[in-house]
TORMAR-159984 format. One record per residue (C-alpha): residue in three letters; residue number from 1; x, y, z. Coordinates in nm, 2 decimals. Layout:
<rest->ALA | nr->NUM | xx->X | yy->Y | zz->Z> .
...
// end
This chain:
<rest->UNK | nr->1 | xx->34.82 | yy->-1.56 | zz->28.65> .
<rest->UNK | nr->2 | xx->34.87 | yy->-1.90 | zz->28.80> .
<rest->UNK | nr->3 | xx->35.18 | yy->-2.00 | zz->29.00> .
<rest->UNK | nr->4 | xx->35.25 | yy->-2.38 | zz->28.98> .
<rest->UNK | nr->5 | xx->35.51 | yy->-2.56 | zz->29.18> .
<rest->UNK | nr->6 | xx->35.54 | yy->-2.85 | zz->28.94> .
<rest->UNK | nr->7 | xx->35.77 | yy->-3.05 | zz->29.17> .
<rest->UNK | nr->8 | xx->36.03 | yy->-2.93 | zz->29.42> .
<rest->UNK | nr->9 | xx->36.25 | yy->-2.84 | zz->29.13> .
<rest->UNK | nr->10 | xx->36.04 | yy->-2.61 | zz->28.91> .
<rest->UNK | nr->11 | xx->35.82 | yy->-2.30 | zz->28.93> .
<rest->UNK | nr->12 | xx->35.58 | yy->-2.23 | zz->28.64> .
<rest->UNK | nr->13 | xx->35.41 | yy->-1.90 | zz->28.60> .
<rest->UNK | nr->14 | xx->35.12 | yy->-1.96 | zz->28.36> .
<rest->UNK | nr->15 | xx->34.94 | yy->-1.67 | zz->28.20> .
<rest->UNK | nr->16 | xx->34.57 | yy->-1.72 | zz->28.13> .
<rest->UNK | nr->17 | xx->34.32 | yy->-1.56 | zz->27.89> .
<rest->UNK | nr->18 | xx->34.39 | yy->-1.20 | zz->27.82> .
<rest->UNK | nr->19 | xx->34.71 | yy->-1.22 | zz->28.03> .
<rest->UNK | nr->20 | xx->34.87 | yy->-1.41 | zz->27.75> .
<rest->UNK | nr->21 | xx->34.81 | yy->-1.12 | zz->27.51> .
<rest->UNK | nr->22 | xx->34.95 | yy->-0.86 | zz->27.75> .
<rest->UNK | nr->23 | xx->35.25 | yy->-1.08 | zz->27.87> .
<rest->UNK | nr->24 | xx->35.33 | yy->-1.17 | zz->27.51> .
<rest->UNK | nr->25 | xx->35.39 | yy->-1.53 | zz->27.63> .
<rest->UNK | nr->26 | xx->35.21 | yy->-1.83 | zz->27.75> .
<rest->UNK | nr->27 | xx->35.42 | yy->-1.92 | zz->28.06> .
<rest->UNK | nr->28 | xx->35.76 | yy->-1.88 | zz->28.23> .
<rest->UNK | nr->29 | xx->35.93 | yy->-2.20 | zz->28.34> .
<rest->UNK | nr->30 | xx->36.19 | yy->-2.15 | zz->28.61> .
<rest->UNK | nr->31 | xx->36.40 | yy->-2.45 | zz->28.72> .
<rest->UNK | nr->32 | xx->36.49 | yy->-2.41 | zz->29.09> .
<rest->UNK | nr->33 | xx->36.86 | yy->-2.42 | zz->29.03> .
<rest->UNK | nr->34 | xx->36.83 | yy->-2.11 | zz->28.81> .
<rest->UNK | nr->35 | xx->36.66 | yy->-1.90 | zz->29.08> .
<rest->UNK | nr->36 | xx->36.92 | yy->-1.71 | zz->29.27> .
<rest->UNK | nr->37 | xx->36.68 | yy->-1.48 | zz->29.48> .
<rest->UNK | nr->38 | xx->36.31 | yy->-1.44 | zz->29.55> .
<rest->UNK | nr->39 | xx->36.16 | yy->-1.15 | zz->29.75> .
<rest->UNK | nr->40 | xx->35.81 | yy->-1.01 | zz->29.80> .
<rest->UNK | nr->41 | xx->35.75 | yy->-0.64 | zz->29.83> .
<rest->UNK | nr->42 | xx->35.44 | yy->-0.48 | zz->29.98> .
<rest->UNK | nr->43 | xx->35.54 | yy->-0.18 | zz->29.78> .
<rest->UNK | nr->44 | xx->35.81 | yy->-0.24 | zz->29.52> .
<rest->UNK | nr->45 | xx->36.03 | yy->0.06 | zz->29.45> .
<rest->UNK | nr->46 | xx->36.31 | yy->0.02 | zz->29.20> .
<rest->UNK | nr->47 | xx->36.65 | yy->0.18 | zz->29.28> .
<rest->UNK | nr->48 | xx->36.67 | yy->0.28 | zz->28.91> .
<rest->UNK | nr->49 | xx->36.43 | yy->0.35 | zz->28.62> .
<rest->UNK | nr->50 | xx->36.33 | yy->0.04 | zz->28.43> .
<rest->UNK | nr->51 | xx->36.26 | yy->0.11 | zz->28.06> .
<rest->UNK | nr->52 | xx->36.03 | yy->-0.08 | zz->27.82> .
<rest->UNK | nr->53 | xx->36.20 | yy->-0.28 | zz->27.54> .
<rest->UNK | nr->54 | xx->35.92 | yy->-0.49 | zz->27.40> .
<rest->UNK | nr->55 | xx->35.60 | yy->-0.50 | zz->27.59> .
<rest->UNK | nr->56 | xx->35.24 | yy->-0.39 | zz->27.63> .
<rest->UNK | nr->57 | xx->35.05 | yy->-0.21 | zz->27.90> .
<rest->UNK | nr->58 | xx->34.81 | yy->0.06 | zz->28.00> .
<rest->UNK | nr->59 | xx->34.95 | yy->0.35 | zz->28.21> .
<rest->UNK | nr->60 | xx->34.84 | yy->0.31 | zz->28.57> .
<rest->UNK | nr->61 | xx->34.68 | yy->-0.03 | zz->28.51> .
<rest->UNK | nr->62 | xx->34.94 | yy->-0.28 | zz->28.38> .
<rest->UNK | nr->63 | xx->35.30 | yy->-0.32 | zz->28.26> .
<rest->UNK | nr->64 | xx->35.40 | yy->-0.64 | zz->28.08> .
<rest->UNK | nr->65 | xx->35.68 | yy->-0.76 | zz->27.87> .
<rest->UNK | nr->66 | xx->36.05 | yy->-0.71 | zz->27.84> .
<rest->UNK | nr->67 | xx->36.22 | yy->-0.41 | zz->28.01> .
<rest->UNK | nr->68 | xx->36.58 | yy->-0.30 | zz->28.08> .
<rest->UNK | nr->69 | xx->36.75 | yy->-0.11 | zz->28.36> .
<rest->UNK | nr->70 | xx->37.11 | yy->-0.01 | zz->28.26> .
<rest->UNK | nr->71 | xx->37.22 | yy->-0.33 | zz->28.08> .
<rest->UNK | nr->72 | xx->37.01 | yy->-0.57 | zz->28.30> .
<rest->UNK | nr->73 | xx->36.71 | yy->-0.75 | zz->28.15> .
<rest->UNK | nr->74 | xx->36.37 | yy->-0.76 | zz->28.32> .
<rest->UNK | nr->75 | xx->36.04 | yy->-0.94 | zz->28.25> .
<rest->UNK | nr->76 | xx->35.75 | yy->-0.76 | zz->28.41> .
<rest->UNK | nr->77 | xx->35.38 | yy->-0.85 | zz->28.46> .
<rest->UNK | nr->78 | xx->35.27 | yy->-0.59 | zz->28.72> .
<rest->UNK | nr->79 | xx->34.93 | yy->-0.45 | zz->28.78> .
<rest->UNK | nr->80 | xx->34.87 | yy->-0.10 | zz->28.91> .
<rest->UNK | nr->81 | xx->35.21 | yy->0.05 | zz->28.84> .
<rest->UNK | nr->82 | xx->35.27 | yy->0.41 | zz->28.96> .
<rest->UNK | nr->83 | xx->35.44 | yy->0.56 | zz->28.65> .
<rest->UNK | nr->84 | xx->35.40 | yy->0.64 | zz->28.28> .
<rest->UNK | nr->85 | xx->35.40 | yy->0.43 | zz->27.97> .
<rest->UNK | nr->86 | xx->35.77 | yy->0.39 | zz->27.88> .
<rest->UNK | nr->87 | xx->35.93 | yy->0.35 | zz->28.22> .
<rest->UNK | nr->88 | xx->35.85 | yy->0.17 | zz->28.54> .
<rest->UNK | nr->89 | xx->35.98 | yy->0.20 | zz->28.89> .
<rest->UNK | nr->90 | xx->35.70 | yy->0.14 | zz->29.15> .
<rest->UNK | nr->91 | xx->35.40 | yy->-0.09 | zz->29.22> .
<rest->UNK | nr->92 | xx->35.22 | yy->-0.27 | zz->29.50> .
<rest->UNK | nr->93 | xx->35.24 | yy->-0.64 | zz->29.58> .
<rest->UNK | nr->94 | xx->35.53 | yy->-0.75 | zz->29.37> .
<rest->UNK | nr->95 | xx->35.71 | yy->-1.08 | zz->29.37> .
<rest->UNK | nr->96 | xx->36.07 | yy->-1.02 | zz->29.26> .
<rest->UNK | nr->97 | xx->36.26 | yy->-1.33 | zz->29.12> .
<rest->UNK | nr->98 | xx->36.62 | yy->-1.31 | zz->29.01> .
<rest->UNK | nr->99 | xx->36.71 | yy->-1.60 | zz->28.78> .
<rest->UNK | nr->100 | xx->37.02 | yy->-1.70 | zz->28.58> .
<rest->UNK | nr->101 | xx->36.95 | yy->-1.67 | zz->28.21> .
<rest->UNK | nr->102 | xx->37.10 | yy->-1.87 | zz->27.92> .
<rest->UNK | nr->103 | xx->37.36 | yy->-1.61 | zz->27.86> .
<rest->UNK | nr->104 | xx->37.50 | yy->-1.65 | zz->28.21> .
<rest->UNK | nr->105 | xx->37.36 | yy->-1.32 | zz->28.34> .
<rest->UNK | nr->106 | xx->37.07 | yy->-1.26 | zz->28.57> .
<rest->UNK | nr->107 | xx->36.72 | yy->-1.17 | zz->28.45> .
<rest->UNK | nr->108 | xx->36.49 | yy->-1.01 | zz->28.71> .
<rest->UNK | nr->109 | xx->36.13 | yy->-1.11 | zz->28.69> .
<rest->UNK | nr->110 | xx->35.87 | yy->-0.88 | zz->28.86> .
<rest->UNK | nr->111 | xx->35.51 | yy->-1.02 | zz->28.90> .
<rest->UNK | nr->112 | xx->35.20 | yy->-0.91 | zz->29.07> .
<rest->UNK | nr->113 | xx->35.13 | yy->-1.15 | zz->29.36> .
<rest->UNK | nr->114 | xx->34.89 | yy->-1.14 | zz->29.64> .
<rest->UNK | nr->115 | xx->35.05 | yy->-1.18 | zz->29.99> .
<rest->UNK | nr->116 | xx->34.91 | yy->-1.54 | zz->30.04> .
<rest->UNK | nr->117 | xx->35.05 | yy->-1.67 | zz->29.71> .
<rest->UNK | nr->118 | xx->35.38 | yy->-1.49 | zz->29.76> .
<rest->UNK | nr->119 | xx->35.42 | yy->-1.65 | zz->30.10> .
<rest->UNK | nr->120 | xx->35.36 | yy->-2.00 | zz->29.95> .
<rest->UNK | nr->121 | xx->35.62 | yy->-1.93 | zz->29.69> .
<rest->UNK | nr->122 | xx->35.87 | yy->-1.79 | zz->29.93> .
<rest->UNK | nr->123 | xx->35.83 | yy->-2.09 | zz->30.16> .
<rest->UNK | nr->124 | xx->35.90 | yy->-2.32 | zz->29.87> .
<rest->UNK | nr->125 | xx->36.20 | yy->-2.12 | zz->29.77> .
<rest->UNK | nr->126 | xx->36.35 | yy->-2.11 | zz->30.12> .
<rest->UNK | nr->127 | xx->36.28 | yy->-2.48 | zz->30.18> .
<rest->UNK | nr->128 | xx->36.47 | yy->-2.57 | zz->29.86> .
<rest->UNK | nr->129 | xx->36.78 | yy->-2.36 | zz->29.92> .
// end
């Protein structure tokens, strides 16, 4: 997975090789004005169970695709999750992005991100608030 800061106004998350198969998409383009929050978690723990809607994965190795928690939509591409096949609630080194979607609600995006990359993205986010 590659994080690209196209210009001060856009974050692109590009999936490469087999990641495209697992993610069921080529890339995510997030205009800065749609990002409402960005956080990095050494150990992400969700306050509620997140259920798979459309996605792929291998238990204990990867979760990817669309998920829901209550009525809230999620997109997840997380390596080394700590739960079973249908639900997700914990994983290490997760970048959490909340972004306004086209329907006016908020979609939460959870992505595996090493600390160094996450720090670069958080610095960009905080500098463009």
